[in-house]
N, C-alpha and C positions, 0 to 999 in steps of 0.2 A: 834402302832395304836390301840386305844381302840375303840371297836365297841359296841354301845349301841343299844339295840333292843327296839323299841316302845317308844312312847312319852306320858307321863302322865301329865294330868292337875291336879295340886293340888289347891284346893279351901278352904281357911281357913282365917278368920279374925285375927287370932293370929299369929304375925310374928315369934315368937319362934316355935310354932307348924309347921309352914310352912317350916322353916329352917330344923327341925328335919326330917320332911317327905322328904324334898328334898335330904338330905344326905342319908336317907334309900333307897330311890328310885334309887339313883346313885350307891349305893353299890350293889343293886340287878342287876344292869346292864341296867337301863333304862334312858332315857332322861326325863326332866321334864320341865314344864312351870308353873307358879303360877298365881293365881288370889286372890285379897285381899277380895273380897266380891262376893255375888251371881250375882250381876248385871254385874260385869266384867266377871264372867264365862259365863253367857249368851251371852254377846257381843262376846267373843272368839269363842264360839261354834256356833254361827250363822254367823260368818265372814269367810274370806279367810283361817284363820289358822285352821279352824275345821278339814280339811282333814288330818292334821298332828297328831291330837290327837286320841290315841288309847284306852284310859281309863281315867277316872276321879275319883280322891279321893276327896269326897265332905264332908264338915263339916255340921252337922245338924243345929247347932245353930248359926246364923249371924244376924246382925242388918239389918233392911229393907227387903231384899230378903233372906229368909233362905233356907235350904237344900231342903225342900219339895217344896218351891216355884220354886227353880231352876229345879227340876226333872219335875215338871208339865209344865214348859215352854219348856223344851227340848223334852219331850215326845209329847207335843202338836204340835211341829214343826217337828215331825217325826225324831228326831235325836236319833239314837239307840246305840250311844257309851256307852259301859258298865260303870256303876257307882258303886263305893264302898262308902257307907255312914259311916261317923265317928260320933259316939254319945257317950255322957258321961253316958247315962242311956240306959241300954239294956233290958228295960221292954218289955213285949210281945206287948202291945199296940203300942209302938214306932216301933218295928220291923215290925208289920202288916202294919202300915201306911207307912213306908219306902218301903216295897216290893210292896205294891199296888200302890205306886206312880211311880214305874218303876225301882228301884234299883236292882241290881243283887246280892249285898252282903252287909253286914254291919259289922263294927268292934266297939268294945267298947273302949274307951279311958281309960288308955293308952294301945295301942295296942302293943302286942309282935311283933318284926320284923319278925320272922319266920312266924307267923299267917298272917301278911300282905303280905309277899312275896309269900306264898301258894295262897292266894286269887287273887293276881294280875296275877300269873302265869296261874291259872286255867281259870280266866275270859278272858284273852288274847287268850288262846287256844280255848275256847268255842267261842269266837267272830269270830276267824279265820275260825273254822270249819262251823259256820253259814254263813260266807261270801263265803267259798268255795262251800257250797251247793247252795246257791243263784246263784252263778256264773254258776254252772253246769245246773241248772234248766233254767236260763235265756238263756244260749247258746242253749240248747236243743229246747226251745220254740221260739228262734229267738228274744228275747227280752233283750239280753245283751247290756248294755250301757257303756259308758266311766267311769261311777261311779263305775263299777265292776272291773276295772283294778286296780291292786295293784301297786302303785308307789309313791315314795317320791322325785323323781329326776327332776331336771329342764329340762333335755333333753327329758324325757318322757312327761313332761307337754306340751313341744312344739309339740310333736307328737300328743298328745291328742287334742290340740287346732286346729291343721290342720285337724284332723280327724273329729272334730265337724263341721268344715267349709264345708268339703267335703260332710258330710252326709246331708247337707242342700240343696245340689243340685243333679243332675243326672250325674255329670261329671265323666268320666273314671278315675280310680285311679290305680296308680302302686305303690305297697308297696315293698321296697327293704330292705334287711337286711340279716345278717348271718343266717344259720339254727339254730333253736331253740329260736329266739329272741321274738317270739310271733306275727308273721305276721297274722295268721289266727284270733287270738284274736282281733287284731285292726280291721280286715275286719268284724268280727262279731259285733263289737261295732258300726262300721259305719252303718252296716245294721240295728241294733237295734235302732239307733238313727235317722233313716231316715223315710220318710213317707212310705217306703215299708216294715216297720218292721213287718206287719201283714201278708206278703207275704213270700214265701219260699226263703231260701238262700241255693243254691246248691254249694257244693264244689267239685272240680275236682283236683286231683293231676296229673298234666300233665306228670310228670316224672315216674309215676307208671303204665301207660297205654302202652301196646305193640304198636309199631308204626302201625301195620296193623289194629288195633282196634280203634285208636284215632278218626278218622273221624266218624265212626259209633256211638261211644259213645257220642261224642259231638253233632253231627247233627242228629243222628237217621237214620233209613233206612226203606224202605217199604219191605213188604213180598215178597220174591223171588228176591230181589235186587242183591244177590250173592249167591254162594253155602253155604248152612247152614242157610241162613236167612228164617227160616220157619215161623217166626212171625214178624209183624210189631213192630218196636222198637222206642220209643220216646226218642230223645236225651236230653242231659243235658240242651241245650239252651231252649227247649220247657218245661222242668221241672221247669226252672227258670222264666218262663213267668210271668210278673207282679213283679217279685222279684229281687233277686240279684244272679249273677253267679260269683263265685269266682274261678279263675284259678290260683292254686298254682303251682310254678315252671313252669311259662309259657314259659320260655326260652327253655324248653325241647320239645316244639311242632315241629314236622316235617314241612319242608318248604311248602309242598303242603296243609297242614292244616292251616298254617299261612295265605294263600291266601283266604281261605273261612272264616276265622276269621275277616280278614280285610273287606271282603264284608258284613259280619253280622254286623259289627260296623257302616259301611258307610250307609247301606240300611236298618238296623233293620229287615233283613229277612234272612232266612237260606235255604239251598238246601239239604234236606235229601236224602240219597243214594237211587236212584231208583224212587224218586218222580217226578211227571209229572210237578209240578209247585212249585215255592218257597213258604215258610210259613213265615208269618209276626210274629215277636217275639218283646215283650217289656221287656227288661232286663236292669239291671244296672250291669256294669262289673267292677270287682275289680280284678286286677292281682297281682301276687306276685312272687318274684324271689330271690334267695340267690347268684345270680351272678350280674355282671354289664351288663345289656342288651346292653348298647352302645359298650361295648367291643366285645360282640357277633355280633353286627351289623358290626363292622370293620372287624371281622373275616369271615364275610360273611355267618354266620349260622343263623342269624335272619333278617328278612326284615326290612329295613330302614323305609319304609312307615308305616308298622304296629307298629314299635317302637314309632313313633311320634303319632300315634292314641291311643297307651296304655299310654304313659307318659305324658298325659295332666295335671294330678295333682299327682306329685310324693311325697311320703312320705317315708323317710328313718328312719328305727328303729335302734337306737344305740345298739351295743353289751352290754351285762351285764357287762363287764369289765370297760365300760365307764359310768356306773350308779350304782356303788357299793353300794350307799346309799339304793338301793331297796332290797338288799340281806337279811337284817334282817326280813323285812316284808314278803318277799316271802318265806324264810326259815320257819317262824312261820306258814304260811298258809299251806305249804306242810306238815309240821310236824303234824298239827292238822288233816289233811285229812288222812295221812297214819297211824297215831296212831289209828284213829277210824277204818280204814279199816282192820289193822292188829290185832285189839283187844288188844291194848296195851295203855289203858287210863292212866296208871301211867306216861308215857312219856309225860311231859307237858311243857318242855321248852328247851332252848339251853344256855349253859354257855357263859359267856362273851368272854373268850379267844377262844372259838370255832367260835363264830361269827367274831372275829377279823381274825381268820385264813381263814374263808370262804371269807372275804372281800379282803384278800390278794391274793387269788387265781385268775387266769386270765380267767377261765371259757370259753375255746374254743368251748364248746357245748351249751353255754348260758343257759337260763332258763330251757330248757329240760334236760341238764346235771345237773343243781343244783336239780331239781325235782328228778331225778334218784338217785343222791347222798343222798339226804335226806331220800328217800324210803329205800335205803340200810342201812343208819344210824339207822333208826327207827327199822328195823329188827335186827340189831346187838345190839342195846341198852338194857342194863339190869337195868338202874337206872332211876330216875325221870326227868333227863336232858341229851340232847345229849352232848357229850364231844368230844374232839379231837380224842380220841381213837376210836370213831365210825366212823370217816372219814379217815381210814388209808391211802388211795391213795391221798387224798387232803393233808394230813400231810406230806407225803413223797415229794410231789411236792412243798410244801412251806417251807420245811426244819424244820418242827415242830417236836418236840420229840413224837414219837409214841410209841406204846407198843413194847418193845424190843423182838426180836425172840430168844427164849431160845436156847442155844447150846445144842445138844444132849449129855446126860450124858453118860460117858464111860460104856460099858456093864459090869454087875457084872459077875464074874466067875460063869459058870454053867448056866447062864440065857440065854433066847433066845434074839437074836438081836431085838432091837426095830425098828419099821418102822417109817420113817420120815413122819410127818403130813403135807401134802400139804395145802397151804393157800387157803381159800375159794375163788371161783371165783366172780367176780362182779355180783351183783343182776341183772343188765341189760346189756346184751351183747352190745358191742359197745360204752360203756361209754368212752369218750375221756379223760381219766385220765392216767398219767404216772404210770408205775408199779415202786414200790420200788425195788432197787437193791438187789439181793439175796446175802447172804454172800458167800464167796469163798468156793467152794466145795459143795454147797447146790444145788441140782438139783431142778429147779422150773419150772413147765410148765406154760405158759402164757394163761390166759382165752381167749375165743374166742373174736376176735377183737384186740387183743394186740400182740405185737412182742417183744421178749426179746432183750435188747440191750447189755447184758453182757453174756460171755461165762461161762463155769463151773469153770473156774479159776478166775473169777471176773474181766476179762479184756473185754474191748469193742470189739464187734464182728467186722469182716472185712465187709466193704460195699458190697462186692460181695456176701458174704453169706446172708446179709439182703435183697439185691435185689432179689436173687434167691428165698428166702422164700416168699418174697412179690409177686412175679410173680406167684409162686405155688398157694398161697392163692387166688390170683385174678382169676386164671384159674378155680379153684375149686368153688369159689363164684359165678362166672358167667357161670358155667356149660361149659366151653371150648368155649364160644362165643367170638372169638378173637377181632371182631370189638369193642365189649363192653370192653373187657379187656384193649385194647390199650387206648381207650377213657378214662377209669377211671384212668389208670396209667399215662396219659398225654403224651403218646408217640405215634409215627406213627406205623402203622402195619408192615412196613418193619423193623423198629428197634426191635419191639417186636419179629419178627420171627428170626432176627439175634441173639437176646439174648436167645431165646429158643434153638437155635443151639449151643450157647456157653455153656449153662448150661444142655445140654442133655435132655431137656424137650419136645422135638418134639413129642414123642410118646403120651404124656399125653394131647395133644391139639386136637381140632378138627376144621374143617371149619365152619364157620356160615352157617345156612340153608339159602338157596336162598330165 
């Protein structure tokens, strides 16, 4: 599978020149579309295909509408797609006119392929960085829209079309999808495209709040309502008054809080803890979950009446593995951001075979995992482009040839024994990528969040050993709270205590606090 990053519009009235540019662009690793004249280029860039075009190579001299005319039309319509102008004469007046008209770069015919490739790579990187900055600012100011979402997939276009329709009303929305697919981004775009865009958007991660604090944080409390309530606290519902309340991981809410949420939806009023009378609130509710809420309803952990109140307008976001055509553009945007943040401006692109590898990977952690993988690759990269060797864990998972691990040289007589150099841990703990198997006899400690599946002799470890290690890790991670440990392991408490006894781990556990 050949992965091509970015789509370039080639505008030239000379068919031979168009063909040469097409071949060069394809060799550089990009897709292309051609236009025979300036009028056709304007039609493409003002039509439905414009969203697919990442850069334009524009001839200066053409009949009827020339290059300067095309630039004026595009910039007049606020179309900011980067443009490289081709000209047969590189005089200073020509250059000034081209740049004043809105071109980002110019090349003199006949252009050297390497010069054109560098220009394309740098402009795509700059454009991606500008887009990333715009998205960050828009999200911070509550003005993020669906135009800020990076996608070239039909599946995500359907999501965006649903989101636009939902934004036009005040209907409750339930966004479902795996962790890391961009649920909060869609929620922000709905808010930024609605008539509440000038109002606050308050985000609450329901899974990150301790059960005994959920009610207070959501609904607020009066001074003296309970021990420790030394001041009045305004809850998230009141903070979102007039705007949007985004409840992420809504399936994690305790049952008693679900009852109050149902009443808030039905009556548009809330009961702060200790308040004498209810408080009216005007909010737009967007909920999100990485689980199937209907399954939680069947299991009795989520109220059925609340489910139907939340699930009025469902939007399901497909995982990244089902929209692999988005991977090149997302990779380029993350690359631009991290190269700027890490002070590595020379890292300006991704090789074609690397993009093919990234598109072959299944991405269990979705966009968040891709973002972390690109971050790590930028830190590792020493050249002008990200290569397969900068993604060692992805390469191992997709059977790509990665940098071989050199076998330790036999010690020279009289010299001190050399120490084995341990592989660097992942840049972000918890990245859901498989570890490459260590060579036999090579002791390798797994980074935090990973488990070794091979023993020191290179054989698969026993299930009982892996299970014991996983239980130990869960007990440490959740500080001995056995209810939480059992829940996260997906087993009952009685089963957990039986396994603790089997593995002799009873002394390392503690009972949950009452």
